[in-house]
Each structure stands twice: as C-alpha cells, then as structure tokens.
N, C-alpha and C positions, 0 to 999 in steps of 0.2 A: 142635780137640781134640787134634791131634797135636803133640806134644812141644816146640815152640818152639826146636828146634835148627837152624832154618833150612830144614827140610824143608817141602814143600808137599803139600797134598791137592788133586788135580785131578779134573775130571770129563771123561770121554770124550765129546766132542761131535761125533764123526765119525758122521754119520747112517747110513751104510751099514755100520758096524762091527758085528761080532757081539757086542761088549761095550759098545755104545752106552748111555750113561747110567751106566756103572760108575764107581766112585771108585778113584783110584790114589794111592799114596804116591810122591812124587818125592823120593827120598832123595838127599842130596848124595853124589855119587860112585858111585851104584849105578844109578840109572835109575828107571823106573816099575814098580811092582808093584801089581796089583789088590788093593784092600782089601775092597771089597764091590760087589755088583751094582747098587746104586742108592743115592741119597742117603737115602731113608727107611730102607732096611736098615742103612745106616751109622749113622744117628742112633739107631735102636732098639738096635743092637748096642753102640754106645758107651755108652748108658744102662746096659745090663747090665754092661759092663766096669767102669763106675764103681760101680754097686751092689755088685758082687762084689769090688771093691777090687783088680782086676787092674791098674788105674791109679789113682793117688791124686794129689791136688793139694797140693803143699807150700804154695802160696799161689795167688793169682788168676792168676799168669802161668806157673807152673812145675808141670808134671805129671811124675810119676815112675812107673816100672814097677818094683815091688819085686822081681819074679822074671820075667825076660824069657822063660825057657823055659816057665814056667807060663802066661804071657800068650799066647805063641804057640800052645801046646797047647789052651788053653781058648778062645782066639780063633778057632781053626778051627771050633769048635762054634757060637759065637755069631755070627761074621761069615760063616761058610760056608767051604767048602774053597777059598778063594781063594789065589792065588799068594803074597801077602804072608805069610799064616799057614802056608804049606806049605814054607817055606825053611829049616827047622831044619838047622843044619850047613852052610848055604850062604848066609849072610846078605849076602854081597857080590855076590849073583847077581841079574841083571835077568831077569825072566820076561816076554817080550813076547807079549801075547795080544790086542792091540787092532786086529788087521788089519781 
C-alpha cells in the first residue's frame, strides 16, 4: 500500500525485540520508522486511510497523498502514535526503536 517510490514496508522479526511484529517504513535515504504495531493494525488503519481519502489511487499502481500534513496528523490517530506519524518537521529523521 505504500507509495511505489522505491520504499519498502518491513516486519520486525527479531523475536526478543520490544517491537517484535511491528511494521516499518524503510524510506530511501532515511532508514526505518515504525508505522504500526502489527500487520493487522496496519491493514485496518490502511483501510481507514483509504476510506477517509488521506490516500487516493490515481490508478492501480500509483497512490497519492493529497495533503501530507493532514495525512500525518490523522495517521497518528488511526495508525497509533508511532514514530512514522510523529515526525512532523523532521521528515528526514530515523527513529530507532526495534532494540
């Protein structure tokens, strides 16, 4: 579901990690930032994101975020207070929390 710009969504599979099972956005040039605490939470929140039109699809391959600020602000509520949605004003920051 995430933007097709070459970024990846990955799952923390480190079994003794405090964030085991969480999903991360691996943005090119930034690093990993936690998006959600589980795959099911990610899918549920992504559905809300689409229903509320925080993200729209131009076609089957390209998604757009019409208002990045609104998407981050509203994303905090639907995805949780995860690092990815808490980096307003510091978008080029990697928040490491998968110890």
